[in-house]
N, C-alpha and C positions, 0 to 999 in steps of 0.2 A: 591587525585583525581582531585580537582579543579585546582591545579597548573598544572597538566598534561594536562588537557583539555584546559587550558588557552593557552598552546603552540599551540594548533590547531588553535585558533582564533587570533594568533599573526599577520598574514598578514593584511595590511591595507585594510579595507573594508570587511573583513571576517565576523565580527560581524553584519555589516549592512545587508548583503545579507542573513545571517542566520535568523535574526529577521523578515525581510520583507517576506522571504519565509515561515516563521512559520505562519504568518498571513494568507497567502493564503492557506497553507495546512490545517490549522484549519478548514477553510470552506469546503474543500474537505472531511475532516474527519467527518463532520456533515452530509454529503450527504446521506449515507445509512439509518441511523436512521430517519432523517427528511423526506426523501421521502417515506420510508416504513410506517412510522407512519401517515403521512398526508393522504396517499391513504387508508390505513387500516381504519382510522377513518371516512373518507368521503364515502368509498365504501364497507366497512365491508368484505374485501376479502384479505387474505394474499397471495393467489395465484396471484391475479391481482397486488398486491404491488410488489411481487417478479418479475413478468414479466416486469413491467415498470422500476424497478430498473435494471433489466438485460439489457433493451434497452439503458439505460443511460450508463451502463458499456461497452456495445458493442461500443457505440459512442466513449468512451475513448480509447478502444482497437484499433479502427481504426484511430482515430485522433492522438494519441500519437506518433506512429512510423512515420507518415507523418510529423508532426511538428518537431520531433527529427531529421529527415533527413534534413529538411529545416534549422534547427538550425546549424547543422554541416556545411552546405554550406554557410549560410549567417550571422551566429552569433546569440547569444541569444537575444539580445535586439531587433533586427529587426523583429524577428518572435514572441517572447513571448509577446511583448507589444500589437500588434494588435490582437493577439489571445485572450488575457485577456479581451480586450474591446469588441470584436465581440460576445463573449458568453453571455454578459450581457442581451441582448434582449430576447433570448430564455429562459434564466433562469427566468426572470420576467414573461414571457408568461406562463411558466409551473405553476407558482403560481396561476395565474388567472384561468387556465384551471382546475386545481385540485379543486379550490374553486367553480367553476361553474359545477363540475361533468361532464366534457367533456367525449366523448367516448374514449374507450381504445386506438384506433389507434392514436388519437390526442395526448393523454398523452405520448404514447410510442415514437411518432415522435418528439415531443418537448423535451422530456427527452434525446433522442438521439442527437438532435441538440445542446442542452445546454452543452454537454459534451466535446466539442472540445477546452478545455482550455490547457494552457501550462503545461508541466511536470516539476513543480518546484523542486520536489525531485530529478529527474534525472539530471536537470541542476545544482543543488547544488552539487551533487556527481561529476559531471564533473569539477566543479570549485575546489573542494577539490583535485581531481586527478591532476589538473594543478598546484595548489599551493604547494602541498606536494609530487610531483612526485619523488623527490630525497631523501625522507626519509620514508622508508617503515613503520617504527614504528609509526610515526605521522600520516601517511595516514591510517593505520589500526585504529588508535584512532579516526580519523576524520570520517571514515565510521561508527564506533560504535556510535559516537555522532550523526551522521545523522540519524541512525536507531532509536536511543533513542528519538530524536526529533519527528520522525514519530510517535512513540508510545505515546509520550506526547500529540500529536495532537489527536490521536485516544483514548487517555484516557479522555481528556477534551471535545473533539468534540461530542461524543455520549451523554454525560451528558448535555452539553449545548443544543444540538439539542432536546433531550427529554424534557428538561425544557421548551424550547420555544414552542414546539409542544403541551405541556400540556396546555399552556396558549391559543394558537391559532394554529390549525393544520398546517397552511402554514407558520407560523412565522419562523421556522427553515430554510425553503427554501429562504425566503427573506434575512436572515442573511448570508446565503451561497453566494448569489449573491453579497452582499457588500464585504464580506471578500475576496472572490476569485478575484474579480476585483481589489480591492485596493492592496492586497498582490502581485498579478501578475504584476501590473503596477510598484509598488515600487521596486520589485525584478529586473525587466528588466531595470529599470533606474540606478541600481548600476553597473557602468561600470568598476570600478577599479579592480574587481576580475574576470571579464569575460574572459574566455579562448580565445586565438586567434584562428582564423579560420585556420584549418590545410589545407595544399595544397591537392587538390583532386588527388588521385592516383587510379590505377586499383585495388588495394587491400583494398580500404577503405570500402567496403561493409561489412555488418554484417556476411555474409557467413554462413548461418544457418546450412549447412551440414559439417562444418569443426570446428575443435578446441574445441569440446565438448559443444558448445553453445546450441544445441538442448536438451541436457540432462538438462542443467540448466533451459531452458525454460519450460521443462516438470515439473521440481521440483517447479518452481515458479507458474505454473498453478495449481499444487496440493495444494500449500499453499493458493492460491486464493480461491479454493473451500472451504478450511478450514475457511477462513475469512467470506465468504458470507453465508455459511450454519450456522456458529456459531452465526452470527449477527441476522438473521431472526428467528433462533430457540430460541434464548434468548428472543427476542421480543414476540414471540408467547407463550412461556412457562410462562413468567411473566404475560402476558395478561390473559391467561387461569386460572391462580391462583389468579387473583385479585390484582396483584402487578405490574401494568404497570409502576409505578413510578420507579421501580427497574431496568428496562432494561438498561437505560443509565449508572447508577452506576456499574452494573455488567460488562458491556462491558468495562467501564473505569477501573475496577479492572484488567481485563485481559490485557489491554494495560499497566497498571501501572507495572504489573509483568514483562512484556516484556521490558519496559523502564529501570527499575532497572537492569535487567539482561544484557541489552545492554551496559549500562554504566560500569558495572562490567567487562563484557567481553572485553571492550576496554582497560582495565587496565592490562589484562593478556598478557604476552609476546607471540608473535606469533611463538612459537617454532614448534608446529606441522604444517604439511602441510595444506594448505587451504582445500584440498579435505577431509582430515581426520577430520578437524574441522566441515566441512559441514555435514559429516556423523554422527558425535557425536551430533551435534545440532538437526538433524532430528530424531535421536533415542530418545533424551530427549523430543522433542516436541511430538512425537507419544505417548510416555508413559504418559506424563503429561496430554494429552487431554483425557485420560480415566477418569480423576478425575471428571470433570463435569458430565459425563455420570453416574458415580457411585453415585455422590451426588443426582442426580435426581432419580436414581433407588432406593435409600434408602429412598426417600420421606422426606428429611430433610428440604426442603423449602429454602428460600433465605439465611437463616443463614448458611446453609451448602454449598450452591452453591457459595456463595461469596468467601470464601477462596479457593475453588476448582478452580474458574476462575482466581484468583490471581496467584496461582501456575501454572496453565495451561499456562498462558501467558509467563512464564519465559523461555520457550524453543524457543520462536519465534524470538526475536531479534538476539541472537547468530547465528541462522540458516540463517537469512537474511543477516547479516553482512558477513558471510563466503561466501554465494552465490554471493553477489555483488562484493566481493573481487576477487573471481574467474572470474567473468564476466569482471572486469577491466583488468585482465591479458590477456584475450582471445581476446579483441576487439582492433583493430587498432585505433590510435589516431583520425583519421579523421572520425570515425564512432562511437565515444563514446556516443554522445547524442542519436543517432538513436538506438544504441544497448541497452542503458539504457531504452529508451522508449519502445522497443520491450519487454524487461523484465517486465516492469511495465504493459504493455498491456497483457502479459501472466497472471500476477497476477489478473488484472482487469477482463479478460475473465474468468478465473477460479472463481473469486468471483461472477460474473454474473451467471455462471453455478451453483455454490453452492447456490446462492439465489433462483434460479428457482427450483432446486432439493429439497432444504429445504422447500420452500413454498408448493410444491406438496406433499411432505411427510407429512408435518404438516396438510395439508388440509384433508388427508385421514387416518391419524393415530393420536395417542396421541401427543400433542406438545413436550413432553420430548423425543420422539423417534428421533427427529431431531439431538440430540447430538451425535448420532451414526456417522453422516456424517463427522464432523470435525476429529474424531479419524481415520476413514477409509481413509480420504484424506491424513492425515499426514503419515499414514502407507504406502500408495501407493507412496507418494513422496520419502520416505525412500527406498522403494524397487527399485524404478527407479534409484536413485542415487547409491545405493549399487551395482546394477547389472552393472552399467556403470562406476564404480570407476576407473578401469584401463584406460579406455578411457579418463576420466577427468585428470588423472595423466599424461598421455602422452601429453595431450593438453597443460598442464601448462609448458612443456619444449619445446614448439614450438620456432622457431627462434625469436630473440629479436624484429624483426620488427612487430611481431604480439602482442607483450605485451605492454600494456600502463603503468601499474603501477606495479613495482616489489614487492609490499607489499603482 
């Protein structure tokens, strides 16, 4: 496995942008737990915490496509560097406002403004597509590595955020400001692997009504609901049962299962079509997410929920890898960063929706009832993809000028 993934990192500068991007994404992975915990501790309301978290994610959903389009036009460094620096001030302001128990509108507005950071994951995937565009097998492995790194961040980020917030409620948010700024600046400074700016053409738009892209966006939105609702439900359930310390580790176990599954998935030969791989991944994800719901229903406590979360996470990475592989095929070269940003925005928007829905459900029912939402969201994403499977398959055989990566 290590020798195979070493091939992915062979190009000069590949390891450098991978590590620097990892620093920045670790900060973003801490965002949910740190923001929810800080507000819940200071204001004693999961509904308010979910609303402010949703405002932050809406900012991401709006900012990412805009920045992605600018990156396609002007290059990664010229856009990502100022974006990383400009978000530092509102990030620090949010820490102060939460500590001073500012009104809801001020918290939501500042959280929104602090979210216009660069899409490091999308830019990294664009770099992999550029570096390995001539080798579908290595590109598939690079996409799997990228997703595994995402899950690694979301495995360690919630744990680190929870630990810092246990010491001081706003400490996690301070760490986020440092990590995202440093990581974003260093990533943008790595020029050796930056994709060249593609010439602008009339066909460079994402074209959301063509090539199956809206189906993938709907699937990504459903998985976002899954992430947001699972996160806030886990926080509320552990808090209600006197195990607040376990929220980060439980979310980390879910990400660990996904990370391991992503690395293993990258080693498998891509014999089945990407559409079929996506459907299989969604099916597994929907089935496995019934495990946390069952564990809570049986009243087994943290000891039973922990392995359920680990297994539930193993369906996530293969699904996301297959989805992003399809997206790379459907997007023209000149819109790759914008298209990736739209996909991430769909996930973020779904996550904000899941956070709000989860917070409202928890506020009016038992905390464990929130585990219904992730399972329902995964099933809905599967239903959407399955009903549009023929459309997706037709889209993958569009003329070659619409395909970016043949993997």
